[in-house]
N, C-alpha and C positions, 0 to 999 in steps of 0.2 A: 501422630504426628505430622507425617507426608504424603499422606491422603488425599486425594484431588474427590473435594463433591461436583457432584453434575453440575451448577453453574461453571466453576473454576475450570473445567479441562473442558467440555466443549465448547465453552465461549474463546476459549485463550485464541485461537487463532481466529477469531471475528474480527478481533478490531480493526485485521490487518484485510480483512477483506473487506470491511466496509469500508477503510477506508482506499482501497483501491481502486473501489467500484467509482467515487466521487472524483481522485487526484486522474486515475483514465479521461476521464472525460473532460479535464483541465489540461491533462499534458495531452490530449494527443493535439487536442488546438495548436501548441506548439510546433511536434515532432510530424504531423502532416499536411498544414502551409506552411512549414519555416521555407521550401523551398519560392512559394510564389506570393509572402506573405506582404499582404501591403501597396497590392500592385497602382493602386489608384496616385495613390499618394510618388510614389518612386516614378510611375508617368510623369507628372508634373517636376521633378527634379530631375530630369533624364533632358523634357523637354525647354526647361532652363539654363541648363547645362548640359550642354551635347558628353560625352564622355569619349576621352582617347584612346586610344588604342591602348595604351600601357594600361589602364581600368576595367576594357574591357576583358582582357586578356585576367586579371585581378579575380572580377565579377565572376567568372566562366571558372575557377579555379574553386574561389569560394563554396561555390556552387555544385560544386563536382564532389570534392570530398567532407560537405554538408552531406549531398545524399548520397555516401560510401558510411559516411555517421550512421545514418537513418539505417545503411541497407544490414550493418555491420547488429545496431540494434535492437533491428527485428528479430534474427537470431536467437536473441535472449539466454546464450549461454554468458560464463563468468568470463569467458577469457575474449567472448563477441563485443561484451560490454566492456569491456577495459579497452577495447579496442577502436569502440566507435567516442569511447573518452578520449580519444587521440584522439580522431579525424576531424570531432570537434573543436578540440581543441586547435590545430591546423587552422580549423575553418574560422576559428576565435580572432587569430589574428591578421587573417583576411579581410576579413571584414574590419575587425579595426583598423586595418591601413589603408581599407579602401573609406571609411572615416562612415561608414552604415550604422549608426548608431541602432534601429530595431532589429538586424538580423542579430547586432551582435550582444543584445537583450535577449533575442531565442533564442542564440547559442547556448549561453551562458544561463538560460534557464533549461536546454535539452540537456547540458552536463550534468547540472540538478537532479534533476529526476534521473536521470545513470546513478549516481552516487545514490540516490535515494532509491532506486532499486535493489541495488548490494549493498544496503543496511546502511552506509557510508552517512549517517541523518548529519553531523557536525558538516562536512563534506557541501551537504547538498544546500546546508543552511548558506554555504559560504558564497556561492555563485548566484543562488538566487536574492540573497540580498544587493550579488554586486550588479543584477538586471534591473532590482529594484529603480536606485536611481535616474538611471539612463532612461527605461522608460517615464519615468518622472519628469524628464526633462524634456525630450520630443513629444513628451504631450499624448501619451500613448496607453487613454483610461482604461481601453477595455487587457489589455494586456500586462496593466498596471495590476488591475482587478484580479486578472486570475495569479498570479505569479504573489499578491498578501498570500491567494488561497495556498499555493503550493507550498509558503511559508508557515501555513497555519499547518497543513498537515503531518509537518517531519514536525511542529511543535505536541500534535496530538498522540503521534507517534511515539514522543518521547514523554508523554507522561501527563506533558504542562498544557493543560488544558485552559490557563489563565491566558498564558501567555499566546496561544491558539485562537480566544475568543479574539484580545485585541484584534490582530491580524484579519481576523474573519469582521470586524463589527468596523475596518478598515475600507474594507474592500463593498460592504453590502451598499453603503450610497456612492459607491461612485457605479457600479456596475447603474444602480438605478436613474442614477443621473446620466451617463451616456445610454442608457434605452435595453442595457443587454441584460434581456430579461434570464435570457439559457444562463449567463453566468449570474445572474440573481439567485434562480431556484439553486442552484449548484450550490452557491454561499450559505443558501438558509436551511437545505439541506447538512451542510456539514455543520453548519452551529446544533443543530439535531442532534448532530451526533457527540459533538463534545458535550454539548447536554447532557445527554445518555450516557455517557462513559464519568458524568461525578456523578451517574446517580439519579438526577433531577428527568426523570421522566414524565412525568406531566409537561416540561418545561420543552423536553424535546420533540414530544408531538405536536408543541403548538410551532413550534418552525417548519417541523417538515412536512406539517397540513400545510402549514404556506407555503413550502416549494412546490406540493404537490398539485396546487390551485394552478399555480403558473402555468407550469411542464402542461397541464394537460391545457389550458387554456391557449400556449404559445404550437400545439400543434406533436411536444419534441416528447413520441413514445418511449423513447430510448432514456430520460431520464426519467419519466412521468412512471414507469418500471423498477428506475433505483430507489425512490422514491419510496413505493410501496415498498418494499424490500426493506431499507431502512426502517420504517414504520412496521413491520411485521416485525422485525427484531427488538423495536421497544417492546412491541406490548407479549412478545416471546420473555423479557426480559420481568417484563409485571405478574409474567404466568397466566397471563392468557392465554392461553395457547387457540381455542380457537382464531382467535381474533387475531394475530397471529396469525394462523392460514389462512384467513378469508382475505389477508392481502397480499403475503406471500404467490398463492393462486393468479389473486388477478394478473402481478408482476409476469406470471408467469404464461399465460395467456397472452399477453402482450409478445410477450420477445417467444413466445413461439410461432403468434401471427408476424411480425420482422422479422423471425427470421435468424433473428441472435443467440445465434446457441453457445456463444462467452459464458454472457450474462443468466443464458436459460441455465445453462449446469451450475454457475456458480447457488442459482435459486433452490436448484434441488441439493444442493447441498445446505443449505439454510433449511428448507424445511423437513431434513435429515435429520438439523440438528432441534430443534421444534421438538420433533418426535421423542428424541436422544433424551431433554432434559423434562420430558413428562415421563420417561421411562422406557416407551416404547422400541427400544435399541431393536427389535426387528426390523420394526420399522424404518427406522432407523437406517437402516443397515439396503434397506430397496431401496431410499432414494437417492443415497451415496454410489450406491452401483449403478442406479440410470445415467448419474452427474459424471462418475468417473468414465466412460468411452466415450464421452461428449465433449469431457476438455482436451483427453486424447488427443481426437479428430482433427481439433483445430489447434493445438499443437501451445498451448496454454499452461505450462511446465510450473510454474512458480501453485497456481491453482490445481492443479491435480497433488501434487505434494498437501497442497491444503486438504485437499480427500480425504485422501493417503492416509495423512494424522490423523481425520476424525476417525475413520474408518477404526487406525490403529487402539484409541480412546477407547471406544465400544467393545474392543477385544477385551482390552487391558483391564478397562474401569471396571465393567459394566456387567460382561459375562464371564469374567474371567479365565480368559484363553491369553494366559499370557505368549506361549509360541507364534500363537496367529496376530497378536498386535504385535509384538517387534517384529515379523515379517513384514508389518504392513509399516513403520516406525521404520524401518533400514529401510525401504523403500523412497519412502519421503525422503529421507537423509540425500539416500543419492541422488534425486534432483536436485535439491536445496547445495548439495555440492558442488554442482553440475552449472547452474546459474550462478550460483557466486552469490546467495543470501546471506549474509556471514552471522546476521545477526537470529533467522528464524534456524538457523543449523544448530547453534545453542539452547535455543527453547526447544529443538526436537532431541537434542542430547539430554535436555533434564531431561525429559518424557521416558526416556530409554534408561537410566539411571532411576526415574521411579521405579520402575517397571523392574530393572532387576534387584532393588533393594526390597523390593514385596516380595522376592520369587531367594532371597536368601543369598542371593547374589552379591557379597558389599564391596570387593575389588573390582569387579566392572561395574556396579554403581556410580563408583571412586574414581574410577577411569574414564565415566562417558562424563562426569562431572564436572573434571577439574578437564578434559577439552574445551567443555562448553565455559567455563572460567579462563580459558586461553585466551579465547577469543572475543570475550566481552573485554579484557583488556587490552588486545591490541582494539579493541574500537574505541574504549579507554582511550587510549595514549593518542590517537587523532583528536580528543578533543580539549579545543584551546582554552576556550571561554570555561571558566571554574565554576561559572554557576551553572553553567550544562553538567558540568562535568561532576557534581557532587550530586543535579537528579540523576544523571546515568547509574550513580554505582549505590544511588536509592531503591532503583527500579530493578537492581539484577542482587542485591542482598540476599533475598531465599535461596542464590545458589549455591554463597558462599556459605554462609549455616548450613544448608544440604550437604553442605564437601566439609562443612567442620563437624559435624554430626557423624557420616559415615569413617571418617578418621578415628574418629573416639570409639565410632566402634569395631572400625580393626582394630583398633590399638588394643582394647578390651579381648576379644578373638586371640589377641597372641599370646598373653599373657595371661589365659586362662588356664 
C-alpha cells in the first residue's frame, strides 16, 4: 500500500526543480533589477518634476532597505528570508509614500517570491496579485507578463493546472505584443511544463520546442539550456531514455561552456533521475555524486537538499540500504529546516515515515508523519480562499491516510 514505484519516488522532487528553473529566471529580473528599474522613465519624471530634499531622502531610504532586503534574501536561511520580508515591507511603505508605482509593484513581487520560497503559496499569491493591477495601471507590460508567470507558477505548484494555464495564456500575448522574446520563451516553456504535469506529453513537447527555437534565435543560452532540460524530462516521462539523455547532455554542454555551475548541478541531478528511472541505480548515484559538490560549492542549499533526497531514495527504495538512505534523508531534512522550506520539509518527513514503516518501526513512522501533518495544518490555516484550501487538502490527503493506517497498525500491535 505504501511502497513507492520508480516514477513516484524519483520524480517526487522534480516539479520543484522544473518550476524553480523557470521562476528563477523570472524572479531574478525582479531581484537584480530592483535598484535600477526603469531608469529611462524615471529620468523623464525627474526632469519634469524635480525632487525635493525630502523626496530625495525618502528615495535614498527606500533604495537602502531594498538593498538590505536583497542581501538578506541572498543568505537563503529561514531567518534571513523573514528578515528580507521585513526590509521589503519597510521599502514598500517608502515607495508608496514616494508614489513610485513601479518600484512598489517590484517590491510586492519580491515579497511574493520570498513567501513562495518559504512554501507559503497563498501568501505569495496575495502579493503577486497586489502587484498585478499596479503594473497594469502604469502600463508596464513586460513586468505584467512576468508577474502573470509568477502567479501561474504558484498555481502549478498547488496542482491547479487549469488556473496556471489561464495566467500563462494571458502572459503569452503580452510578451509577444511588447516583443519580449525572452519572457515569451519562458512562458512557452512553462505552458509545456503544465501540460506535462497534466499528462499531455506531446502537447508539452509542442510548446517546449517553440520555446527552444526562440531561445536559440535570440542567443539566450541559459534559457535554451533550461528548455533542453525540460524537454529531456518530458522524454524521460515518456520512457524514452536515450532521447532524454540526448537533450540533457546538450544542455550540460551549454552550461559548462557558459560556466553556469548552478544549473550544471541540476542537470547532472536530472541525468541521475533518468538513470534511476531506467533501473540503473549505480549510474544514477554517479551523477548525483557529481552534482552534490558543485551545488555545495555554489551554495544553493535547496537544490542540495533535493540531490541528497534523491540519493537517499536510491538507497532506500531501490538498493534496500535503509540506514544509508536515512542518513541522506536526515541531511536533507536539516537543510530544509535551515532554509525554511516547510512544504518540502513535510514531504521529506513523509519519505522518512515510509522508510521507518518498511523497517517495522511503526511508532517512529507515525512520529514523522504526524510532524508532516502538523506542518500542513499550519500552512492550511493560512489559506483564506476556500477553493484553494480545498485543493490544498486534497493534495495532501495521502499523508492523512498514511497516518490513519499507521495508527490502526499501532492499535493492532497494542492489543495483540
